[in-house]
N, CA, C and O atoms as CSV, one atom per row, in Angstrom:
chain,resi,resn,atom,element,x,y,z
A,1,UNK,N,N,-18.441,-0.819,-6.299
A,1,UNK,CA,C,-17.589,-1.866,-6.901
A,1,UNK,C,C,-16.408,-2.033,-5.967
A,1,UNK,O,O,-15.864,-1.086,-5.399
A,2,UNK,N,N,-16.059,-3.268,-5.848
A,2,UNK,CA,C,-14.886,-3.609,-5.124
A,2,UNK,C,C,-13.727,-4.295,-5.956
A,2,UNK,O,O,-14.151,-5.296,-6.535
A,3,UNK,N,N,-12.573,-4.079,-6.149
A,3,UNK,CA,C,-11.641,-4.701,-6.730
A,3,UNK,C,C,-10.642,-5.291,-5.717
A,3,UNK,O,O,-10.170,-4.512,-4.890
A,4,UNK,N,N,-10.256,-6.629,-5.692
A,4,UNK,CA,C,-9.128,-6.950,-4.761
A,4,UNK,C,C,-7.929,-7.506,-5.475
A,4,UNK,O,O,-8.052,-8.179,-6.498
A,5,UNK,N,N,-6.725,-7.210,-4.911
A,5,UNK,CA,C,-5.422,-7.713,-5.549
A,5,UNK,C,C,-4.753,-8.502,-4.497
A,5,UNK,O,O,-4.571,-7.980,-3.397
A,6,UNK,N,N,-4.377,-9.683,-4.726
A,6,UNK,CA,C,-3.800,-10.624,-3.752
A,6,UNK,C,C,-2.392,-11.138,-4.431
A,6,UNK,O,O,-2.179,-11.041,-5.640
A,7,UNK,N,N,-1.515,-11.664,-3.546
A,7,UNK,CA,C,-0.188,-12.110,-3.783
A,7,UNK,C,C,0.612,-11.128,-4.403
A,7,UNK,O,O,1.252,-11.388,-5.423
A,8,UNK,N,N,0.626,-10.000,-3.854
A,8,UNK,CA,C,1.494,-8.833,-4.242
A,8,UNK,C,C,3.031,-8.743,-3.642
A,8,UNK,O,O,3.212,-9.026,-2.458
A,9,UNK,N,N,3.931,-8.415,-4.328
A,9,UNK,CA,C,5.241,-8.373,-3.826
A,9,UNK,C,C,5.528,-6.854,-3.665
A,9,UNK,O,O,6.393,-6.587,-2.831
A,10,UNK,N,N,4.956,-5.824,-4.315
A,10,UNK,CA,C,5.135,-4.477,-4.117
A,10,UNK,C,C,4.082,-3.564,-4.706
A,10,UNK,O,O,3.598,-3.770,-5.818
A,11,UNK,N,N,3.763,-2.614,-3.978
A,11,UNK,CA,C,2.779,-1.536,-4.351
A,11,UNK,C,C,3.514,-0.249,-4.351
A,11,UNK,O,O,4.212,0.069,-3.389
A,12,UNK,N,N,3.379,0.504,-5.401
A,12,UNK,CA,C,4.111,1.646,-5.673
A,12,UNK,C,C,3.167,2.904,-6.128
A,12,UNK,O,O,2.408,2.668,-7.069
A,13,UNK,N,N,3.137,4.096,-5.609
A,13,UNK,CA,C,2.285,5.205,-6.219
A,13,UNK,C,C,2.904,6.458,-5.473
A,13,UNK,O,O,3.658,6.326,-4.509
A,14,UNK,N,N,2.526,7.679,-5.991
A,14,UNK,CA,C,2.705,8.943,-5.514
A,14,UNK,C,C,1.436,9.543,-4.701
A,14,UNK,O,O,0.319,9.350,-5.181
A,15,UNK,N,N,1.549,10.174,-3.639
A,15,UNK,CA,C,0.558,10.640,-2.879
A,15,UNK,C,C,0.789,12.204,-2.495
A,15,UNK,O,O,1.874,12.641,-2.111
A,16,UNK,N,N,-0.231,12.878,-2.633
A,16,UNK,CA,C,-0.192,14.301,-2.070
A,16,UNK,C,C,-0.241,14.371,-0.708
A,16,UNK,O,O,-1.157,13.773,-0.143
A,17,UNK,N,N,0.655,15.056,0.011
A,17,UNK,CA,C,0.557,14.946,1.639
A,17,UNK,C,C,0.620,16.592,1.719
A,17,UNK,O,O,1.675,17.213,1.588
A,18,UNK,N,N,-0.463,17.112,1.917
A,18,UNK,CA,C,-0.399,18.666,2.325
A,18,UNK,C,C,0.547,19.185,3.339
A,18,UNK,O,O,1.051,20.306,3.276
A,19,UNK,N,N,0.778,18.262,4.339
A,19,UNK,CA,C,1.668,18.710,5.424
A,19,UNK,C,C,3.070,18.699,4.947
A,19,UNK,O,O,3.892,19.205,5.711
A,20,UNK,N,N,3.520,18.182,3.747
A,20,UNK,CA,C,4.842,18.271,3.223
A,20,UNK,C,C,4.865,19.583,2.170
A,20,UNK,O,O,5.815,19.699,1.396
A,21,UNK,N,N,4.006,20.352,2.178
A,21,UNK,CA,C,3.964,21.347,1.181
A,21,UNK,C,C,3.208,20.928,0.008
A,21,UNK,O,O,2.110,20.383,0.121
A,22,UNK,N,N,3.832,21.194,-1.257
A,22,UNK,CA,C,3.172,20.942,-2.514
A,22,UNK,C,C,3.837,19.773,-3.159
A,22,UNK,O,O,3.539,19.465,-4.313
A,23,UNK,N,N,4.753,19.083,-2.448
A,23,UNK,CA,C,5.637,18.057,-2.893
A,23,UNK,C,C,4.724,16.715,-2.799
A,23,UNK,O,O,4.085,16.374,-1.804
A,24,UNK,N,N,4.788,16.065,-3.966
A,24,UNK,CA,C,4.116,14.554,-4.025
A,24,UNK,C,C,5.272,13.742,-3.317
A,24,UNK,O,O,6.459,14.064,-3.373
A,25,UNK,N,N,4.805,12.727,-2.692
A,25,UNK,CA,C,5.839,11.786,-2.006
A,25,UNK,C,C,5.459,10.365,-2.563
A,25,UNK,O,O,4.294,9.968,-2.579
A,26,UNK,N,N,6.595,9.583,-3.048
A,26,UNK,CA,C,6.412,8.325,-3.452
A,26,UNK,C,C,6.143,7.444,-2.243
A,26,UNK,O,O,6.871,7.665,-1.275
A,27,UNK,N,N,5.267,6.524,-2.128
A,27,UNK,CA,C,4.945,5.510,-1.262
A,27,UNK,C,C,5.399,4.097,-1.777
A,27,UNK,O,O,5.052,3.773,-2.913
A,28,UNK,N,N,6.049,3.350,-1.121
A,28,UNK,CA,C,6.308,2.136,-1.609
A,28,UNK,C,C,6.131,1.051,-0.598
A,28,UNK,O,O,6.758,1.147,0.457
A,29,UNK,N,N,5.322,0.000,-0.813
A,29,UNK,CA,C,5.018,-1.136,0.272
A,29,UNK,C,C,5.614,-2.443,-0.464
A,29,UNK,O,O,5.329,-2.763,-1.617
A,30,UNK,N,N,6.385,-3.061,0.289
A,30,UNK,CA,C,6.962,-4.355,-0.338
A,30,UNK,C,C,7.211,-5.429,0.800
A,30,UNK,O,O,7.324,-5.156,1.995
A,31,UNK,N,N,7.275,-6.614,0.276
A,31,UNK,CA,C,7.583,-7.776,1.171
A,31,UNK,C,C,9.094,-7.699,1.735
A,31,UNK,O,O,10.026,-7.195,1.108
A,32,UNK,N,N,9.187,-8.270,3.000
A,32,UNK,CA,C,10.427,-8.202,3.545
A,32,UNK,C,C,10.384,-7.263,4.912
A,32,UNK,O,O,9.342,-6.853,5.425
A,33,UNK,N,N,11.582,-7.032,5.344
A,33,UNK,CA,C,11.847,-6.156,6.568
A,33,UNK,C,C,11.327,-4.814,6.230
A,33,UNK,O,O,11.652,-4.222,5.201
A,34,UNK,N,N,10.458,-4.315,7.178
A,34,UNK,CA,C,9.925,-2.903,7.108
A,34,UNK,C,C,10.668,-2.040,7.849
A,34,UNK,O,O,11.601,-2.504,8.505
A,35,UNK,N,N,10.404,-0.715,7.876
A,35,UNK,CA,C,10.940,0.241,8.660
A,35,UNK,C,C,10.757,-0.011,10.159
A,35,UNK,O,O,11.625,0.270,10.986
A,36,UNK,N,N,9.526,-0.581,10.469
A,36,UNK,CA,C,9.180,-0.866,11.883
A,36,UNK,C,C,10.092,-2.056,12.472
A,36,UNK,O,O,10.119,-2.276,13.683
A,37,UNK,N,N,10.801,-2.772,11.591
A,37,UNK,CA,C,11.410,-3.927,12.108
A,37,UNK,C,C,10.756,-5.250,11.956
A,37,UNK,O,O,11.334,-6.319,12.151
A,38,UNK,N,N,9.546,-5.119,11.605
A,38,UNK,CA,C,8.662,-6.445,11.361
A,38,UNK,C,C,8.836,-6.816,9.798
A,38,UNK,O,O,9.126,-6.050,8.878
A,39,UNK,N,N,8.592,-8.138,9.754
A,39,UNK,CA,C,8.930,-8.821,8.445
A,39,UNK,C,C,7.495,-8.858,7.641
A,39,UNK,O,O,6.616,-9.502,8.213
A,40,UNK,N,N,7.170,-8.287,6.468
A,40,UNK,CA,C,5.984,-8.281,5.897
A,40,UNK,C,C,6.042,-9.661,5.034
A,40,UNK,O,O,6.980,-9.901,4.273
A,41,UNK,N,N,5.133,-10.389,5.197
A,41,UNK,CA,C,5.212,-11.882,4.366
A,41,UNK,C,C,4.003,-11.787,3.483
A,41,UNK,O,O,3.891,-12.711,2.677
A,42,UNK,N,N,3.039,-10.823,3.466
A,42,UNK,CA,C,2.007,-10.957,2.493
A,42,UNK,C,C,1.484,-9.505,2.442
A,42,UNK,O,O,1.447,-8.779,3.436
A,43,UNK,N,N,1.056,-9.114,1.118
A,43,UNK,CA,C,0.429,-7.765,0.837
A,43,UNK,C,C,-0.819,-8.056,-0.090
A,43,UNK,O,O,-0.765,-8.735,-1.115
A,44,UNK,N,N,-1.948,-7.448,0.417
A,44,UNK,CA,C,-3.142,-7.486,-0.352
A,44,UNK,C,C,-3.628,-6.014,-0.395
A,44,UNK,O,O,-3.199,-5.155,0.375
A,45,UNK,N,N,-4.543,-5.796,-1.341
A,45,UNK,CA,C,-4.996,-4.500,-1.664
A,45,UNK,C,C,-6.453,-4.555,-1.926
A,45,UNK,O,O,-6.774,-5.521,-2.618
A,46,UNK,N,N,-7.349,-3.836,-1.586
A,46,UNK,CA,C,-8.778,-3.681,-1.858
A,46,UNK,C,C,-9.141,-2.190,-2.365
A,46,UNK,O,O,-8.996,-1.221,-1.620
A,47,UNK,N,N,-9.588,-2.085,-3.597
A,47,UNK,CA,C,-10.009,-0.755,-3.977
A,47,UNK,C,C,-11.528,-0.706,-3.949
A,47,UNK,O,O,-12.161,-1.518,-4.624
A,48,UNK,N,N,-12.103,0.143,-3.255
A,48,UNK,CA,C,-13.566,0.202,-3.069
A,48,UNK,C,C,-14.015,1.660,-3.049
A,48,UNK,O,O,-13.348,2.409,-2.336
A,49,UNK,N,N,-15.073,2.191,-3.741
A,49,UNK,CA,C,-15.542,3.402,-3.778
A,49,UNK,C,C,-14.267,4.495,-3.975
A,49,UNK,O,O,-13.512,4.462,-4.947
A,50,UNK,N,N,-14.177,5.411,-2.936
A,50,UNK,CA,C,-13.072,6.307,-3.053
A,50,UNK,C,C,-11.851,6.026,-2.238
A,50,UNK,O,O,-11.068,6.935,-1.965
A,51,UNK,N,N,-11.664,4.788,-1.839
A,51,UNK,CA,C,-10.569,4.486,-1.031
A,51,UNK,C,C,-9.916,3.114,-1.309
A,51,UNK,O,O,-10.485,2.152,-1.827
A,52,UNK,N,N,-8.760,3.164,-0.927
A,52,UNK,CA,C,-7.658,1.871,-1.319
A,52,UNK,C,C,-7.184,1.498,0.171
A,52,UNK,O,O,-6.615,2.303,0.908
A,53,UNK,N,N,-7.500,0.146,0.523
A,53,UNK,CA,C,-7.151,-0.373,1.611
A,53,UNK,C,C,-5.749,-1.352,1.470
A,53,UNK,O,O,-5.879,-2.301,0.697
A,54,UNK,N,N,-4.591,-1.224,2.061
A,54,UNK,CA,C,-3.457,-1.879,1.869
A,54,UNK,C,C,-3.388,-2.883,3.078
A,54,UNK,O,O,-3.370,-2.303,4.164
A,55,UNK,N,N,-3.351,-4.078,3.132
A,55,UNK,CA,C,-3.122,-4.899,4.268
A,55,UNK,C,C,-1.746,-5.607,4.194
A,55,UNK,O,O,-1.382,-6.235,3.200
A,56,UNK,N,N,-1.036,-5.463,5.277
A,56,UNK,CA,C,0.172,-6.055,5.353
A,56,UNK,C,C,0.129,-7.205,6.542
A,56,UNK,O,O,-0.336,-6.954,7.654
A,57,UNK,N,N,0.602,-8.337,6.220
A,57,UNK,CA,C,0.524,-9.329,7.203
A,57,UNK,C,C,2.040,-9.721,7.596
A,57,UNK,O,O,2.864,-10.052,6.744
A,58,UNK,N,N,2.303,-9.654,8.880
A,58,UNK,CA,C,3.698,-9.891,9.209
A,58,UNK,C,C,4.048,-11.339,9.796
A,58,UNK,O,O,3.158,-12.066,10.238
A,59,UNK,N,N,5.138,-11.644,9.780
A,59,UNK,CA,C,5.503,-12.885,10.334
A,59,UNK,C,C,5.256,-12.810,11.694
A,59,UNK,O,O,5.630,-11.787,12.266
A,60,UNK,N,N,4.646,-13.772,12.402
A,60,UNK,CA,C,4.391,-13.782,13.616
A,60,UNK,C,C,2.732,-13.640,13.782
A,60,UNK,O,O,2.156,-13.871,14.845
A,61,UNK,N,N,2.182,-13.297,12.772
A,61,UNK,CA,C,0.624,-13.193,12.818
A,61,UNK,C,C,-0.002,-11.712,12.781
A,61,UNK,O,O,-1.195,-11.571,12.513
A,62,UNK,N,N,0.719,-10.755,13.020
A,62,UNK,CA,C,0.224,-9.460,13.176
A,62,UNK,C,C,-0.137,-8.888,11.919
A,62,UNK,O,O,0.484,-9.271,10.928
A,63,UNK,N,N,-1.141,-7.938,11.780
A,63,UNK,CA,C,-1.692,-7.400,10.620
A,63,UNK,C,C,-1.768,-5.775,10.698
A,63,UNK,O,O,-2.106,-5.193,11.729
A,64,UNK,N,N,-1.435,-5.149,9.557
A,64,UNK,CA,C,-1.708,-3.836,9.612
A,64,UNK,C,C,-2.529,-3.375,8.423
A,64,UNK,O,O,-2.342,-3.925,7.338
A,65,UNK,N,N,-3.318,-2.523,8.532
A,65,UNK,CA,C,-4.175,-2.057,7.531
A,65,UNK,C,C,-4.232,-0.543,7.551
A,65,UNK,O,O,-4.460,0.163,8.534
A,66,UNK,N,N,-3.937,-0.077,6.046
A,66,UNK,CA,C,-3.858,1.306,5.914
A,66,UNK,C,C,-4.750,1.695,4.959
A,66,UNK,O,O,-4.796,1.046,3.914
A,67,UNK,N,N,-5.530,2.712,5.136
A,67,UNK,CA,C,-6.539,3.300,4.221
A,67,UNK,C,C,-6.251,4.551,3.699
A,67,UNK,O,O,-6.003,5.490,4.455
A,68,UNK,N,N,-6.256,4.699,2.235
A,68,UNK,CA,C,-5.730,5.838,1.611
A,68,UNK,C,C,-6.951,6.378,0.589
A,68,UNK,O,O,-7.436,5.637,-0.266
A,69,UNK,N,N,-7.336,7.615,0.769
A,69,UNK,CA,C,-8.160,8.136,0.045
A,69,UNK,C,C,-7.754,8.291,-1.576
A,69,UNK,O,O,-6.750,8.929,-1.894
A,70,UNK,N,N,-8.434,7.790,-2.359
A,70,UNK,CA,C,-8.004,7.779,-3.901
A,70,UNK,C,C,-7.576,9.261,-4.332
A,70,UNK,O,O,-6.651,9.511,-5.104
A,71,UNK,N,N,-8.456,10.265,-3.663
A,71,UNK,CA,C,-8.195,11.551,-4.100
A,71,UNK,C,C,-6.796,12.116,-3.703
A,71,UNK,O,O,-6.393,13.150,-4.237
A,72,UNK,N,N,-6.067,11.467,-2.793
A,72,UNK,CA,C,-4.767,11.974,-2.480
A,72,UNK,C,C,-3.760,11.265,-3.250
A,72,UNK,O,O,-2.603,11.600,-2.998
A,73,UNK,N,N,-3.935,10.333,-4.159
A,73,UNK,CA,C,-3.022,9.621,-5.079
A,73,UNK,C,C,-2.936,10.476,-6.263
A,73,UNK,O,O,-3.949,10.896,-6.822
A,74,UNK,N,N,-1.797,10.734,-6.641
A,74,UNK,CA,C,-1.491,11.603,-7.759
A,74,UNK,C,C,-0.892,10.929,-9.056
A,74,UNK,O,O,-0.639,11.553,-10.087
A,75,UNK,N,N,-0.704,9.615,-8.878
A,75,UNK,CA,C,-0.110,8.926,-10.054
A,75,UNK,C,C,-1.019,7.690,-10.270
A,75,UNK,O,O,-2.125,7.571,-9.744
A,76,UNK,N,N,-0.396,6.702,-11.166
A,76,UNK,CA,C,-0.961,5.489,-11.426
A,76,UNK,C,C,-0.481,4.639,-10.261
A,76,UNK,O,O,0.484,4.981,-9.577
A,77,UNK,N,N,-1.169,3.534,-10.049
A,77,UNK,CA,C,-0.733,2.714,-8.807
A,77,UNK,C,C,-0.195,1.329,-9.544
A,77,UNK,O,O,-0.851,0.681,-10.359
A,78,UNK,N,N,1.149,1.015,-9.079
A,78,UNK,CA,C,1.779,0.028,-9.867
A,78,UNK,C,C,1.813,-1.265,-8.684
A,78,UNK,O,O,2.241,-1.118,-7.539
A,79,UNK,N,N,1.288,-2.481,-9.217
A,79,UNK,CA,C,1.358,-3.574,-8.548
A,79,UNK,C,C,2.312,-4.484,-9.017
A,79,UNK,O,O,2.433,-4.550,-10.240
A,80,UNK,N,N,3.068,-5.255,-8.266
A,80,UNK,CA,C,4.040,-6.348,-8.540
A,80,UNK,C,C,3.532,-7.593,-8.111
A,80,UNK,O,O,3.285,-7.617,-6.905
A,81,UNK,N,N,3.288,-8.690,-8.763
A,81,UNK,CA,C,2.990,-9.925,-8.271
A,81,UNK,C,C,4.108,-10.565,-7.753
A,81,UNK,O,O,5.229,-10.229,-8.135
A,82,UNK,N,N,3.925,-11.568,-6.818
A,82,UNK,CA,C,4.921,-12.514,-6.199
A,82,UNK,C,C,5.266,-13.617,-7.479
A,82,UNK,O,O,4.384,-14.227,-8.084
A,83,UNK,N,N,6.624,-13.729,-7.737
A,83,UNK,CA,C,6.944,-14.671,-8.795
A,83,UNK,C,C,7.473,-15.956,-8.171
A,83,UNK,O,O,7.809,-16.898,-8.889
C-alpha cells in the first residue's frame, strides 16, 4: 500500500541515529531557505512498505529525494499543509 501527501509546508519527526549514540534527533523539513542555501518551494511525501520518501523541489528546478526506513522513526510524523 502506498500513501502520498502533497502540498506540505512542514514535516517533523524524531529519528534514531545510531552514530549519535542513544539520542533521538528531531528532523524538520520545511518550505523556504534550507541549510544548503537552496530555496525549497514544494514538499511531498510517499509512505510505502517500510519506507518514507521525502521529495524537496527547489527554486530553479532541482529536486532532492531522501528515503528513510520507518524502523528508524521513533515518533509520530507530523505534516503541515500549505495554507
